[in-house]
C-alpha positions as CSV (number, residue, x, y, z in Angstrom):
1,M,-16.7,-28.3,-6.2
2,K,-15.3,-29.0,-2.6
3,R,-14.3,-32.5,-3.7
4,I,-12.5,-31.2,-6.8
5,L,-10.6,-28.6,-4.8
6,K,-9.7,-31.1,-2.1
7,R,-8.3,-33.5,-4.8
8,I,-6.4,-30.7,-6.5
9,F,-4.6,-29.6,-3.3
10,K,-4.1,-33.2,-2.1
11,N,-2.3,-34.1,-5.3
12,G,-0.1,-31.0,-5.1
13,Y,-1.2,-27.6,-6.3
14,Q,1.2,-26.4,-9.0
15,A,1.8,-22.7,-8.5
16,L,2.4,-20.5,-11.5
17,N,4.7,-18.1,-9.5
18,V,7.4,-19.5,-7.1
19,V,10.2,-17.9,-5.0
20,E,12.9,-20.5,-4.9
21,I,15.5,-20.3,-2.1
22,S,18.8,-22.3,-2.4
23,R,19.4,-24.2,0.8
24,D,23.1,-24.7,-0.1
25,R,23.7,-21.0,-0.9
26,L,22.0,-19.9,2.3
27,V,24.0,-22.2,4.5
28,N,27.2,-21.4,2.7
29,N,26.6,-17.7,3.1
30,Y,25.9,-18.2,6.9
31,Q,29.1,-20.2,7.3
32,R,31.2,-17.8,5.3
33,L,30.0,-14.9,7.4
34,S,30.5,-16.9,10.6
35,N,34.1,-17.6,9.6
36,I,35.1,-13.9,9.1
37,N,35.9,-13.5,12.7
38,K,35.5,-16.2,15.4
39,K,35.0,-13.6,18.1
40,I,31.7,-12.5,16.4
41,K,28.6,-14.6,16.2
42,I,26.0,-14.2,13.5
43,A,22.4,-13.2,14.4
44,P,20.4,-13.6,11.1
45,V,17.9,-10.9,10.4
46,L,14.5,-12.3,9.4
47,K,12.4,-9.2,9.5
48,S,10.1,-8.2,6.6
49,N,9.4,-11.9,5.7
50,A,13.2,-12.6,5.8
51,Y,13.8,-9.8,3.2
52,G,11.1,-11.3,1.0
53,H,12.5,-14.8,1.1
54,G,10.0,-16.3,3.5
55,I,10.4,-16.0,7.2
56,K,9.4,-19.6,8.2
57,E,11.2,-21.2,5.3
58,V,14.5,-19.4,6.0
59,A,14.2,-19.9,9.7
60,A,13.7,-23.7,9.2
61,V,17.1,-23.9,7.4
62,L,19.1,-21.6,9.7
63,D,17.6,-23.0,12.8
64,E,19.6,-26.2,12.2
65,L,22.8,-24.1,12.4
66,N,22.1,-23.0,16.0
67,P,22.4,-19.2,15.5
68,V,22.8,-17.1,18.7
69,F,19.4,-15.6,18.0
70,F,17.1,-14.5,15.1
71,C,16.3,-10.8,14.7
72,V,12.7,-9.8,13.7
73,D,10.9,-6.5,13.7
74,S,7.6,-7.2,15.3
75,L,5.7,-9.3,17.8
76,Y,3.7,-10.7,14.8
77,E,6.9,-12.0,13.2
78,A,8.2,-13.4,16.4
79,Y,4.9,-15.2,17.0
80,E,5.0,-16.7,13.5
81,L,8.3,-18.3,14.3
82,F,7.1,-19.4,17.7
83,K,4.1,-21.1,16.1
84,S,6.4,-22.9,13.6
85,K,8.4,-24.3,16.6
86,T,11.6,-22.4,15.9
87,K,14.2,-23.5,18.5
88,S,16.6,-20.5,18.3
89,P,16.0,-17.5,20.5
90,I,14.2,-14.5,18.9
91,L,15.0,-10.8,19.4
92,I,12.2,-8.4,18.5
93,M,14.0,-5.2,17.4
94,G,10.9,-3.1,16.7
95,Y,8.5,-1.5,19.2
96,V,6.3,-3.8,21.1
97,D,3.2,-2.5,23.0
98,P,3.5,-4.1,26.5
99,E,-0.3,-4.5,26.7
100,N,0.1,-7.2,23.9
101,L,2.3,-9.2,26.3
102,S,-0.2,-9.6,29.1
103,I,-1.9,-12.7,27.8
104,K,0.7,-15.5,28.2
105,E,4.4,-16.0,28.8
106,L,6.5,-15.7,25.7
107,P,10.1,-16.7,25.2
108,F,11.3,-13.6,23.3
109,F,14.1,-11.0,23.7
110,Y,13.0,-7.3,23.4
111,A,14.8,-4.3,22.1
112,V,13.9,-1.4,24.4
113,F,14.5,2.4,24.4
114,D,11.6,3.7,26.4
115,L,11.2,3.6,30.2
116,K,7.4,3.1,30.1
117,Q,7.8,0.2,27.6
118,F,10.6,-1.3,29.6
119,R,8.5,-1.4,32.8
120,G,5.4,-2.6,30.9
121,I,7.4,-5.6,29.4
122,F,9.0,-6.3,32.8
123,K,5.5,-6.3,34.4
124,N,3.9,-8.6,31.9
125,Q,6.9,-10.8,31.1
126,P,9.1,-10.7,34.2
127,Q,11.3,-13.5,32.7
128,A,12.0,-11.5,29.5
129,K,15.5,-10.5,28.5
130,I,16.0,-6.9,27.4
131,H,18.4,-5.4,24.8
132,L,18.9,-1.7,25.4
133,F,18.8,0.2,22.1
134,I,21.3,3.1,22.2
135,D,21.0,6.0,19.7
136,T,24.6,6.6,18.8
137,G,23.8,9.4,16.4
138,M,21.5,8.0,13.7
139,N,18.6,9.7,15.4
140,R,16.0,7.1,14.8
141,E,14.9,4.9,17.7
142,G,17.1,4.5,20.8
143,I,18.1,6.1,24.1
144,R,20.4,9.0,23.4
145,T,23.8,8.6,25.0
146,D,23.4,11.9,26.9
147,E,20.1,10.5,28.4
148,L,21.4,7.1,29.3
149,K,22.5,8.1,32.8
150,E,19.0,9.3,33.7
151,F,17.4,6.3,32.1
152,L,19.5,3.8,34.2
153,K,19.0,5.8,37.4
154,K,15.3,5.1,37.2
155,L,15.7,1.3,36.9
156,T,15.6,-1.0,40.0
157,D,18.4,-3.5,40.5
158,K,16.0,-6.2,39.5
159,E,15.2,-4.4,36.2
160,K,18.8,-3.9,35.5
161,K,19.5,-7.6,35.8
162,S,17.0,-8.2,32.9
163,I,19.3,-6.3,30.5
164,E,21.0,-9.1,28.6
165,G,22.0,-7.1,25.5
166,V,23.0,-3.6,24.3
167,M,22.7,-2.6,20.7
168,S,22.8,0.2,18.2
169,H,23.0,0.6,14.4
170,L,25.5,2.2,12.1
171,A,24.3,4.5,9.4
172,L,27.4,4.3,7.3
173,A,29.0,0.9,8.0
174,E,30.1,0.8,4.3
175,N,32.4,3.8,5.1
176,P,34.5,2.9,8.1
177,Q,36.7,5.9,7.8
178,D,33.8,8.4,7.7
179,S,33.9,10.8,10.7
180,D,30.3,10.1,11.5
181,T,30.9,6.4,11.6
182,K,33.8,6.9,14.0
183,K,31.7,9.1,16.1
184,Q,28.9,6.5,16.4
185,I,31.4,3.8,17.4
186,N,32.9,6.1,20.1
187,N,29.5,7.0,21.4
188,F,28.7,3.2,21.6
189,K,31.9,2.5,23.5
190,E,31.2,5.3,25.9
191,A,27.7,3.9,26.5
192,L,29.3,0.5,27.3
193,K,31.7,2.0,29.8
194,F,28.8,3.8,31.5
195,L,26.8,0.6,31.7
196,K,29.7,-1.1,33.3
197,R,30.0,1.7,35.9
198,C,26.3,1.1,36.6
199,S,26.9,-2.6,37.2
200,V,25.1,-3.6,33.9
201,F,27.1,-6.3,32.1
202,P,25.3,-7.3,28.9
203,K,26.0,-10.7,27.5
204,Y,25.2,-9.7,23.9
205,I,26.8,-6.5,22.4
206,H,25.8,-5.7,18.8
207,L,26.3,-2.6,16.6
208,G,27.2,-4.0,13.2
209,N,25.2,-5.2,10.3
210,S,26.4,-7.1,7.2
211,A,28.5,-4.2,6.0
212,G,29.9,-3.8,9.4
213,L,31.1,-7.4,9.5
214,L,32.6,-7.2,6.1
215,N,34.5,-4.1,7.2
216,N,35.4,-5.5,10.6
217,E,39.2,-5.1,10.1
218,K,38.8,-1.3,9.8
219,L,35.8,-0.9,12.2
220,K,37.3,-3.3,14.8
221,L,33.9,-4.4,15.9
222,S,35.3,-7.6,17.4
223,S,37.3,-5.5,19.9
224,F,34.1,-4.3,21.7
225,S,31.2,-6.4,20.4
226,N,30.4,-10.1,20.0
227,I,27.4,-10.2,17.7
228,V,26.5,-8.8,14.2
229,R,23.0,-8.7,12.7
230,T,23.4,-10.0,9.2
231,G,20.8,-9.3,6.6
232,L,21.5,-8.7,2.9
233,A,24.9,-10.5,2.9
234,L,23.2,-13.6,4.3
235,Y,20.8,-13.6,1.3
236,D,23.3,-12.9,-1.4
237,S,22.5,-15.0,-4.6
238,V,20.1,-17.2,-2.7
239,L,16.8,-16.3,-4.4
240,Q,15.1,-16.8,-7.7
241,L,11.6,-15.7,-8.7
242,K,10.1,-17.9,-11.3
243,T,6.9,-17.9,-13.3
244,H,5.4,-19.5,-16.5
245,V,4.2,-18.3,-19.8
246,I,0.4,-18.3,-20.1
247,Q,0.1,-17.0,-23.7
248,V,2.3,-16.6,-26.8
249,K,1.3,-14.4,-29.8
250,E,2.7,-12.6,-32.8
251,I,2.4,-8.9,-33.2
252,K,3.1,-6.9,-36.4
253,K,5.4,-3.9,-37.0
254,G,3.7,-0.8,-35.6
255,E,1.5,-2.6,-33.1
256,K,1.7,-1.5,-29.5
257,V,1.7,-3.2,-26.1
258,G,0.3,-2.5,-22.6
259,Y,-1.2,0.5,-20.8
260,D,-0.5,3.9,-22.4
261,F,1.0,2.0,-25.4
262,T,4.5,2.9,-24.3
263,Y,6.0,0.1,-26.5
264,E,5.6,0.0,-30.3
265,A,7.1,-2.9,-32.3
266,K,9.7,-1.7,-34.8
267,K,9.3,-5.0,-36.7
268,N,7.2,-8.2,-36.4
269,K,7.7,-9.7,-32.9
270,L,6.8,-12.8,-30.9
271,I,5.7,-11.9,-27.4
272,A,4.7,-13.9,-24.3
273,V,2.3,-13.0,-21.5
274,L,3.3,-13.8,-17.9
275,P,0.9,-14.1,-14.9
276,I,2.8,-11.8,-12.6
277,G,2.9,-8.1,-12.1
278,Y,3.6,-5.2,-9.7
279,N,1.2,-6.7,-7.2
280,D,3.5,-9.7,-7.0
281,G,6.7,-7.7,-6.7
282,V,7.8,-7.0,-10.3
283,D,8.6,-3.4,-9.9
284,R,6.7,-1.1,-12.3
285,R,9.8,0.9,-13.0
286,L,11.1,-2.2,-14.9
287,S,8.5,-1.5,-17.6
288,D,10.3,-1.2,-21.0
289,N,13.5,-1.4,-18.9
290,G,14.0,-4.8,-17.3
291,F,14.8,-8.3,-18.4
292,V,13.7,-11.8,-17.6
293,K,15.4,-15.1,-18.5
294,I,14.2,-18.0,-20.6
295,K,16.5,-20.9,-21.5
296,N,19.6,-18.8,-20.8
297,N,18.3,-16.0,-23.0
298,Y,17.6,-12.5,-21.6
299,C,14.2,-11.3,-22.8
300,P,13.2,-7.6,-22.5
301,I,10.1,-6.6,-20.6
302,I,8.0,-4.6,-23.1
303,G,5.2,-2.2,-22.3
304,K,4.0,-1.2,-18.8
305,I,4.0,-3.9,-16.2
306,S,0.4,-4.4,-15.1
307,M,-0.9,-5.3,-11.7
308,N,-1.0,-9.1,-12.4
309,L,0.5,-9.4,-15.9
310,T,3.8,-8.7,-17.7
311,V,4.6,-8.9,-21.4
312,I,8.0,-9.9,-22.7
313,D,9.7,-10.1,-26.1
314,V,10.6,-13.7,-26.9
315,T,11.4,-13.3,-30.6
316,S,15.0,-14.5,-30.1
317,V,14.1,-17.6,-28.1
318,K,13.2,-20.9,-29.8
319,N,10.2,-23.1,-28.9
320,V,8.6,-20.8,-26.3
321,K,5.1,-22.1,-25.4
322,V,2.5,-22.0,-22.8
323,G,4.0,-23.4,-19.6
324,S,7.6,-22.5,-20.5
325,E,9.5,-21.5,-17.3
326,V,10.6,-17.8,-16.9
327,I,13.0,-16.5,-14.4
328,I,12.0,-13.0,-13.4
329,F,14.8,-12.5,-10.9
330,S,17.9,-14.7,-11.2
331,N,20.4,-15.3,-8.4
332,N,23.0,-13.7,-10.7
333,G,23.2,-12.1,-14.1
334,K,21.5,-9.2,-15.9
335,N,18.2,-9.8,-14.2
336,S,19.5,-10.4,-10.7
337,I,17.9,-8.5,-7.8
338,I,21.1,-6.4,-7.5
339,N,21.3,-5.5,-11.2
340,S,17.5,-5.0,-11.4
341,A,17.7,-2.6,-8.5
342,K,20.6,-0.7,-10.0
343,K,18.6,-0.3,-13.3
344,I,15.8,1.5,-11.6
345,G,17.9,3.5,-9.1
346,T,16.9,1.7,-5.9
347,I,18.3,-0.7,-3.4
348,P,17.9,-4.5,-3.4
349,Y,16.0,-4.5,-0.2
350,E,13.1,-2.7,-1.8
351,L,12.7,-5.3,-4.6
352,L,13.0,-8.2,-2.1
353,I,10.5,-7.1,0.5
354,H,7.9,-6.3,-2.2
355,L,7.8,-10.0,-3.3
356,D,4.2,-10.7,-2.3
357,R,3.6,-13.1,0.6
358,S,1.1,-15.0,-1.4
359,I,3.8,-16.3,-3.8
360,K,4.8,-19.8,-2.9
361,R,8.2,-20.1,-1.2
362,K,10.2,-23.2,-1.9
363,I,13.5,-24.4,-0.5
364,I,15.5,-26.3,-3.1
């Protein structure tokens, strides 16, 4: 058995389910965003497995473009990139327990909003560069602007010199005229002024995300910041999730499909079974609601999506057989991530990050 398995994998294991990422689209998106304003550099966000696209695969493509740094959420994600020999600097935006940094020197940047964490990182990684995370009004993580003075007073001059960046996050970057957005920007500007008075001069200043960059003319981010953290806009129309038919069968009028028999055929139908389900990232809310694509034909999902199986109606498609390619999520069209998310009343991020890590990622 070991010999057989070894031979199978040596000859190239053919996965039934594959996430395909277009290198050209990814690079074009990065370059397009980079050209919006030359005063602002792009820091690609690779957290949550690069929004489901595959953190190591995406990093390998973007690393060639020399981004200012990559943004991840955790030490685990940063270490994954470190092990894969990523050349670009890496900013960990989420909380890091300083005790986990005591084993060896690591070349990462750290977002910090807690004095104990700051000192713990500085103790275990004295060469580390810190990005102060300011809470400008979103009330998630961050140093409140009215507590920044007290925070900085407790830092030594040496600790202050480790501050290489300052950052925050806009809750409503899509609405640049919103009063809360304006308030957040003003709070951030005040924090920058105070840092300057305390002789802290950060090299990297970042408040904006993808929406912030796209609304830069109204937000005027380039007048006080030099980095934006780009996520969703970077991945626009880059990904396709593909699978293959594993069974084709005819059902008669009145026959039902799937758990709870939520689908009943109103006439004779040809159906196909797919080896992919909600465990893999095909959202269960697409049951009796979503579409997949075969040979440029959109085929409805029928019945409830199972953990590892999905059934579709292929009556209108010619010559469907076992092995036929099926596009679950296209990079555009009726079954795109964006349109599928709209159909079930959620955001594209949710569908993307639920694409199971066990699915093969492939750069094409």
